[in-house]
N, C-alpha and C positions, 0 to 999 in steps of 0.2 A: 655513090660511094658511101658505105656505112662506116661511121667513126667509132673507134674504141679509144677510151681514155683510161689510163692506168694510174692508180694511186699506190705508192710504195714508200716504205720508210728505210729500207736497208740496202743490202747488196744488189738486189735487183735481178737475181738469176731467173726467177719466173717472168719478170717483166721483159728481160732480154729475150728469153725464149719465145714469148708471145709476139714481140716486135718482129723477130726473125721469121716466125711462122707466117705472119701476114705481110711480110716485106714486099713480096711480088704478087700479092693478091689483087686482082683487078676490081674487086667489089667491096673489100673490107680492108681497113687500115688503122693502125695505131697512130693517132694524130697528136697525142700529148701524154706526158708522164708528169703527174703532180706528186710532189714530195714535201714532207714536213721537215726535211733535213737538207740543207744546202750542200753538206759535205758527204751525203749518202752516195755510195757507189752507183746506185740506180740512176742518179742524175748524170753522172759521167757516161755511163753505158748508153743512156738514151741519146745524149748529145752525139756520141760516137756513131750512133745509128741514124743520125739526122732526124730525130724526133724532138719536137719542141718540149721544153721543160718549164714547169711552173713550181716555184718554191714558195711555201706559205707558212704562216705562224698559226698557233692554236686560236688566237683571237680572230684572224682572217677566216679560219674555217667556220667559226661560229657566228661572225657578224655579217655574213653575206658576200664578202669579197671573193671567196673561193667559188661560191655559187655563180656569181657574175662571170668570173673567168671561165668557169666550166661551161656555162651556157654559150659562150662565144665559140666553143669547139663543136657544138651541136652533137653531143655524143648519142649514139644509138645504144651503147652499152658502156657502163662504168665498171671497171674491174679492180677490185682490191687485191693486190698481190703482195702480201707482207706489209700491209698498212695497219698500224697498231692502235690508232686513236679511234674512239667511238665516232661513227659517222653521224653528222647532225640531221635531226628530223627534217629540217627545212630542205636539205638536198634530197633526202629519201622521198619526201612528199612531191618534190618537183620532178623526180625521175622514177615514178612507181614501176616496179618490176623491171628496172633497167640497171640495177646495181647488184653485182655478185661478188662473193668472197670465196677464197679457198682456205680450208682449215686442215691442219695436218693430223687429223684423227677421224674416226668414224663417229661423227656426232650422233646422238647427244653426248657420247662419252668424251671427257676431257675438253669441254668447251667452256666458254665464259671468260670473264675478266681475268687477265693475267695468264691465261692458258694460250700460249703461242710458242712456236719454235721448239727449242730444246726443253722448255718447261713441260710441254705435252709429251715429248719422247721420253723424258725422265719418268713421268707419271705412268706411262705405258709399261716401262721397264719395271718400276717398283711394284706395280699391280700384277706383274707376271702375266700380262695379256698374251694370248697366242697369236692374235692378229691385230693390226691397226690399219690405217689407210688414209685416204683423203676424202673430204666432203666439200663439194662446191654447192653453195647455197645463196639464195637471195638475201640481201641485207635488209634488216628491219631495225627498230629502235633498241633491240637487245643484242648483246654479244652472242653471236653464233646460234641464234634461234630462228632465223629466217627459213622459209620453205626450202627443203633440200631438193636440189636439181640432179645431183649425181654423186655416187659414192663408189670407191674402188678399194678393195681390201688387199692386204698383203700379209703373209705369214711372217711372224717375227720370233718363232720358237728357237731359231738359230742365232739370235742376236744376244750378245752379252753386254753391250754398252748402248747408251742412248745415241751415240754417234752411228752405230750400226743401224739402228732403227731410223734415224734421220736420213741416212743414205737411201734406204729402201723407199721411204716416203717421198723423198725428193725425186726419185726416178718416176714415181707415179705422177707427181705434179708436172714434171717436164713432159711426160707422154700425153696426159689426158687434159690438162687445163686448156691449151689452145684448141683442141678438138671440140671441147664442150662450148667454148666461146663461139666457135664457128657455127655449131649447131643452133645456138641461141639467136644468131643473127639472121 
């Protein structure tokens, strides 16, 4: 059995989708969801889907506690799905080429510190982009600069609000993120 561990900070719609996608898979399974917020919706969703949860602090992320807890799950792939903190070098080095992230734009456009969620969609709208999309990439020591694994574009010329853009991007995330994870394992 190949183990997937998800890190998430918020509502957990991508995490929930990934858990459901692999729920009845005989060879791949989401074994844990790690979150930096005890009251995040993702924690509740994971528990409701019978997936173990681990809540941690920023200090525990940087001092080795999270690495130790992570090692206990023996992950074959670590998936950042709406996890907003910089991932520590110690974990990246311990799991080389086994940590991926999804970003709600076509990197390198609209990436970097502070560029997440609606901040990205608002920037796409303000710059009058004709398309945007998703990027799934490996995690390295810089925000959104790891090697790109997969990109999918969507036209946004008909979008008049950042919410319209967010909806289109979310549809791409839901469709492609689990499939790319499956291909990587």
